[in-house]
N, C-alpha and C positions, 0 to 999 in steps of 0.2 A: 502577625505574620512582622514580618523583619522588615528594615527601613526599606533595603535591596530592590526586595518583591514591594513595593508600595510603589519607589518607584520607576521599578518596569515596568507595573499596573496604567498607571500615569501614564507612560511616555507610551502603551498601545494604546494607554483612552483617547490621546491628543493625534495623535496620527492617523486615530480611525476617523474621528470629530474634524479633521483639516481637512480627511477628505472625503467626506459627506458633502462640506460646504463646498468644496471645489466643483464636486459630482452636479450637486443639483446647479451652479455658476453656468455647469458645461450642456442642462439641461434646456437651457437657450437657443445654442447655438443646434443641439440636434434639430430644434423645432422650427428654424431658418432654414436646416439643409434641408426640410423638407419641402419648401417653396421654390428650392432652385437644385434639383435632386443632381441634374447635369446625368449629363449623357451614358448606360450601361445598356446598350441594345440587344446586346445575343454573349450570348455565350462562348468562348473561346475552348476553352478543354475543362474538359471532366475527370478531376482526381480521381484515382483508384482506390477503394475503400479495400480493402486486408480485414476485416472483419469479416466471418464464416457468417452463411445465410442458412438457411434450412422454410424449404421451398413449401412443409406443412405449417407455419408458420403466418406463409398465405395468405393461405385456407382458409386459418383460423381468425384472418383479419378481416377475408372477404365476406366471414360466414355472422360479423361483428363483434367473435372474442379478442378481443384484446388485454393476452398473456404477458407481465411483466413485475418484476420483479417479485415475484412467488403468487402474485395476485390474478382473479381474473375477472374482467368486465364484459359486461356483454349491454351489447348497444342495445337491441328493442330495437330497430329504425331510427334512434334518437343515434346524435350528432356524437361522438365521442366525447367531444371537446364543449359538453354542454354538459357532462355529466362530474358528479363528485369523486372525485378523484381517491380509491381506498388507502396509499399512503403515499406521500413524498416523495420516495422512491422509483411506485408506479407514477407519477404526473410527471418526473424528470426524464424519465425512459419513454414515453410521451409525448412529448413537448423537445426531443432533439432527439427526432425522427429517424434514429437510427434503425429504427426496424423499415424501412423504405426498403433496407435493401434485402427484403425477403422476399418480397412483393418485382424485385426486378429477378430474384435468382428463379424463379418461379417463369420467368420471362414470356407471357400471355399475352393477348387481347385483351382478357379477360381483368388481369393484373395493373397492368398497363389504365386501364379504361378507374378501375378500382383508384389508385395510386392518386391519378390526376384527379378524382371525385375527391376522399382527403384532403387533398394539398389542400385545393378549390375552395374545399370549406373550410380548413386553416384562414385560409385568405383573408375570409370574408366573416368569419366568428371574433368576436368579442374576448372571446379564451385569450388574443393572443394579449391584452391584455391585464393579465393575471401577473404579481410580481414573479412568480417562478418562473414563466415566460422569461422574463427581462434579464434573469441571473446569468452573468456572469458566463459559467461553465455552459449549463444551458444552451443560451444565446450559442457560444461557441460550438457544440456539439450538432446544431438547429442548420449554421449557416455550411459546414462542411459535408451536412448531410443533404442539405438540399444540392448543393454543387456538387456531389460525388454522384447521387442517382438523379440526375438533372436528365439523363439517358434517355429514364425511364416516366420520366416525368412529361417529357416533353416531346414525346417521338409519338409521330400522327396526329398533336396536336393543332390549332389553332389558333393564328397572331394572336388575338386577342386571348387566352389563357396564355399564354408566351408572353407575352407585353404583362400583365396579372403577376403570373411569378415573379419575374425579372423583378417587377420594385420592390414586393414583399421581402425578397434577397434581399433586394440593399437597403431597403429602409433597417435590415437584422443589420447589415454590414454599418451603415452609417451610425447607428447605434452603439456598436462594439468603438466603433474610433471614436468616437467623442465621446465616451464612460469610461472607459483606460485609467482612472482614476480613482473608478472606487470600487476595481478589481482587486480581490483576496489573493493575496502574496504566495505565493506556491505554483503548484498544476495546474492550480485555474488561469491566473496571466499567464502561463507559457499556452495554455489552449486557445486563447484569448489571439495573441499575435498568432502561431501557428493559423487560424481559420481567416486571419485578416493578409496575413500570405496569401493563401487561397488564393482571398478574392480579387486580388494585385493579379493572380497570374493569368485564371480562369475567365477572369468578364471582362468585355471588350473596354475601352474607355480607360480604364485603369491604371496603364502602365505608369504615368505620374506615383503614382503609390508604393509602386516595386520597391524603390532604393528604401524609401525610408520605413516600409514594415520588417524588409530585412538587416536594416541596421537595427529597432529591437528587437528582432528575435535572435537578433547574433548577443547582444549583448544583455539580455534577461540565457538567455541557454553558459555563456560563462559565468555571469552570475548564480546561478542552479545546478546546471552539472557540473560536480567538483570534478576534480583532477581525477581523482581513477574512476569515474564513471557511475556514483552513487549522487543519488540527486539529494539539493539540500535540506531534502524533510526526513531522508534514513528511513522512505516507505521503498521497500521494494516494488511498491505495487505501482508505484507513481512509474517504474520506468516501462512498463509492461504500457501503462498509460500514455505515455508520451511515446517511445517509438510506433506503437502504430498509428499514427501520425506525420511523425516524422521522416519514415520511410517512403511515404508515399508524395509531401513535400517534394522530398530530394527526389522523385522522378516527375513531379509536375514543370520542375523549376528545367531538368532535362528535356523534357515533350515541349517546355515554350524554351530552346536553344540558351539559355542564359543559366549561364554557368552556379551554382548552388552557392549560397555561403560559404565559406573556408570554419566560419566557428558551426551552422551546424555538420559537415560532411562530418570535424574534429570530434562535435558531441554524440554523436551516432556510433564512430568509433570506438570511443571510449565509454557507451553503454551497453553495446552487447552485449561485452564481456561476463559485464553480470548481472546479467542474462543465466551465465550458467555457471555463479559464483552463489545466488542466491538457491540452487535449481539441486535438490534432495536424490535419491536413487530411482524415487519412485516418480519424480516428473513438478512435483510438488514444489512453490515454494517456502519459504525460511515463513517464519510467520512473526512480523517486527513489525513496527509500529506503522498501525495499521493493515498490515496483507491482514486479506480474506483470501479463500481460494480462489489456487491459482485458476485460472482458464487457461484449458489444456490446450483448445485449439486458436484462439490467438496466440499460445508461447513457442508451438510448436511452427506459427504461419513467419515471427518471428525470428526462429532459430535459424529458419531455410536462410534468412539472409545474413545470416552468422559465417564468413567465408577462414574463421581461423580453425572452427573445432580442438580447439585443442583443452588444455586441463585447465579446469579453473585458477586465477592466482588466491594465492595463499591469505593474502595480507590486503586490506582496502586501508588504508591508512586515513584518507579524510573524510572517508565513511562512517570509518570506528567498528569494522567489523573485523573477525578472523575466519578463515577454514581452517580444519584438521583434516587433511583425508592419508588415508592411509587403508592398504587391502579397500574392501569395499564398504571400509565403514568413513562417516563423513560427520564432522563436528562443526557446526557454524556458531559460531556467541556476539553477542553485541558488546564488544569494547568502546564503544563512542558516545562521549557525553552529550546531551541533550541536544536537541537541534534547535535556531534563535527562535526567538515566542511566539515571532510573524507567521512564521509555518508551522508551526507545532499543533494543529490544529489534531491532526490523526495520532500524533505524538503518541508512545507508551512506557513508562516507568520500568522498563524490561534492563534497564543497565548488569550486565556478566549474567543475563539469560544464556540457552545455550539451547542447540537442535539438535539431536542426536539419532543416525537415521544408520541400518546396516544390510547394505544393496539396496532392494525395491522396496523395504518393509524402513516406515517412519518407527522411532521407538519418542524418548523424547521429544514434547513440543511442547512449544506457549502456547495457551488458550488461541489466540488471534481474534480475528474479530469477522461477525460473520456478514456477508454480502448482503444482506438485506434487513431492515427492524436493525438497526444499528443505533437509535437512541437509548431503546433498551436496555443494550448489554453493553455500552459504550463504554459506561462510568465502571462499571467491572472489569473488563479487558483490557483497561487502558493501566491498573492498577498492578502494583509488583506485584503482590496474588496469582496474577493470572498468569505468571509467567515461572522460567524454571530455574529459581534464582532464589537468592538470600532474602527476607523480609524480616526486618528488624521493626519489633514493638509494632507488628499488626499495622503499619503503616507504608508507604510506597518512597521509593526515594526518590522522585518528582511531586510536586505540590503546583496544583494547577486550580485555574479561574472559577469560585467554587462559583458566585453571586448571581443568581438566575437575571440581574439585568446586565451586569459583564456581560457572557455569556450569549446574548442579545446584540448587545453593542459591539462585542468584536466576532462576535460570526461561531460561538464554539468556545469549550475552555480548555484556553492555551492553558503552556505550562509558564511555572512562570518561575520554579524555582529546580534546581536539578541536581544533578555529577555535573563537576564543571573540571573535576581534577581527576583523567578518566585516562589509567595508566594500564600499560599494555608491552609486554617483551614474550615473543618468542624464541629456541631454543633450540640445536638437536644435541640431545643429549643420548648416552652409551641405552638406555631401555627406549628411544622413539622424543616426539619432541615432548617439550616442556612448553605453554603458556603459561605466565604470570600474568595477573591482573588484578587493578585493585579502582573502589571508587568510591568519592567522600562525598556518594545524595548525603547520606545520614551525620555527617557532623557538626554542620548550623545546628541542629536536633536535640543530638544522641548522644555525640562529641565520638562519635564509631565509626572506624571506616572501612569497608567491605574489601576482605581478598582473597581470591578464588588462582591456587590453580588448577591447570589441568595439564593429565599427559596422555597421549595416546599412545600405545608400542607400533613399532612399525610394521605388523602385518594388522592393525584395527581391531585384534580381539580383546584386547583390558583398554578400561578408560580408568584413570586412577584421579579421585577429584581431594581437593581440600576446600573447607570452603573456612574461615576466622576470622575474627571482629577483634580490633587493638583501636585505642583511641589515637587521632595526630598526635605527633612529635611533639611533645610539653604540655601536651592535654591531658583530656581526663573523663570517662565516660558520665555523662548526663543524667537523672532520675533516677528512681530505685527502679521502677520498668525494662529489666534488659534481655525479656525475652526475644525470640527471635526462632523462625523457622526454614528448614534448605527445602525445597520443590523441585517435584523433576515431575511434570503435567506428561501422563504418558496417549499414544497414540490408541485413541478408542480401539484400530486392529487388533494389539494386544494382549493378553489375557496374563493376566499380572495373579499372583499367587504369592499371599504374607508365608513366610519360613517359619516353622513349627517354634524357631529361636528369639522372632521376635524381631533378626537386628536383619530381614534381606526378605528378597524381592522376586520370585525368581517370570520369568517374562516368556511368550512360548509366540513369538511372531509367525505371521503369516508363513511367511516359508516353513517353518516348520524348524525354524532355529530356535535358541534356548540364550537368552542372557540372564547370567544372574545379577542383581543389585542390593549389596551389603554396605552398610555401614559398622564399619572393625568394632565401636567401643557405643554405642548411641542405641535410642530403640529406634525404630522402623514403623511406622505406621502407612495404611495403606484408604484412602478415604477419597470421598465423593469428587469430581472438575466436571469440565465439560468443555468440551471440543467445538470451537463457536463457527469454526472456519469450515466446514460441513460443503462441501457441494447441495446436499438435502436439508442441511440447518444443524443447529445446537442440535449436539449430541453426547448423552451422559460416558464420561470417560472413566477413570482413575487418577491417582498422585498421592508419588513419593513421598511422606513426609516424614524431615525428620526436628525435632524440639531441642532445642538447649537455651540456658542462658549464658547469656556476655560472662558474665563477674564468673559462674563458677563453669561454663565449660565454650569456652571462646573461639575449638578448634575442634568440625565435625570434619573427619576422612570416610572420604565414602570410593566405591569403585565399580562400573561396570566390566562384567564380562563372560564372554562368550564360548561358550560350551563346545567342545572341539571334539567336530563328528558325532554328537551323539543327543538325543535335545531329552537323554534319564534328566532324572533330579540328583542324582546320586551324581552327574558328574557333571555337572553345573553347580553344586554345591562344593564338592571338591573343587575346581579354581576357583568361585568364589571367596574361599578361607585361604589364598595366599594372600601373602602381609604386601599388601602396596609398596611399591621402591618411587617413592616419592623426593627424591631432592627436596630437601630444607635446607 
């Protein structure tokens, strides 16, 4: 481990230790606040919940069947909060209380009574003292859920339960307010501030907190939401998670006749175009930096608030992504450095990886992250080999914290080193749009820079590429092993067949379009891969792999070509044999 990496880890550990000490000290403030809880005697307004609801889920909950994160738990007459959770994801969903919206969607006296009984059970249950119940993101989600679903729970209730409900809600709010110091950076910190803003707007006698929480939220939005609308973590999924709460928050300010903070309005305006930037033709998001399956219902709801309805922007320089659109073809590429270490819990080593789609069919993908059971797949999903890019010496372009004790202390395997100098330049040329990129993620360990050129034709029927490796200026390759592999992971819906000369692969899309991949001078292998971001869990798929040695063949040229108007192998093969016209 280098001196710089040790220094970065030390900084993270010291920061984490300091926050722990301060948070423990603030625990006394939480205890004291229980003695003088203040007056929160009524709910003024309930915010709107944009998440879609399913009335069939209400029937399952009434029957004592709780289905979260792919796991089913049957109560059999016992309290759901007394049962052992089958997974952490399941417990997070239970204790976040987002499932109350399903009961509200049913809107019957029976579901209202069921909701009150479950909330009452929670209030009196010692499960509230579980560590996970007090985790920042879970606590913030529970506060927002209890506020937004209060009409369901409190309708036709008696004054005694009403007061118990508000006291329990106030305890959670006070805990959030007094333990801000120990909240992980990134999305969880924004979620906590959003929950506190909701609380100050929705509850009586909380007006004194509106200005302070709005200011803190504004400061955090300006820090975390980049000028081009991306999130500082570089995870596209963070946009969905945040907008689904920020849009109703904007409405809640308006409902209270309080002008929303300008930073909130500006952040929403910047983030909305990014939803279209990351979308493929089938509506799915590109799989970068922790993105899993696209929640189509949430995305459709968010896009209804997008007034621009314009063509996605081509370049996101602050977030570090490029998009090439031509005809029905879209190519989205990661051209940014690793995010800051303190928000890199979900970041991947996928620099210069890309995804390719044609109309409603995705062709080239990254493996992505599963929606549930992430701990099993996380180490692999974050590697460079799980992305459609070049892997040098079977090593990732980023290095992660590996010691288990460090992971526990830092709440995950943070990135301690990765590409720092990532260059990206696009230009219109005679044959299409040319994108020239490079990254230095392998320079320190192996003395080699990865260069990738991509060119897409004006009509989108052809993508030519070149991957090359070279030492930096005045440098040389380190070590004896200079093997590398260029990978193109394919979507499971693509049917891939290796051509007889072993230099190409025919790809048949669900739309019956035929594309052909070919490498000019190199053997092409078709190997097993896994698509982790499917709605139904991990699925087997294939990957195109070209292997080489940087000392012998430092450059690989390849192409994707769409067969014009015919699904025959002959036409596809004929088009694939054209010599690429990459300006060098």
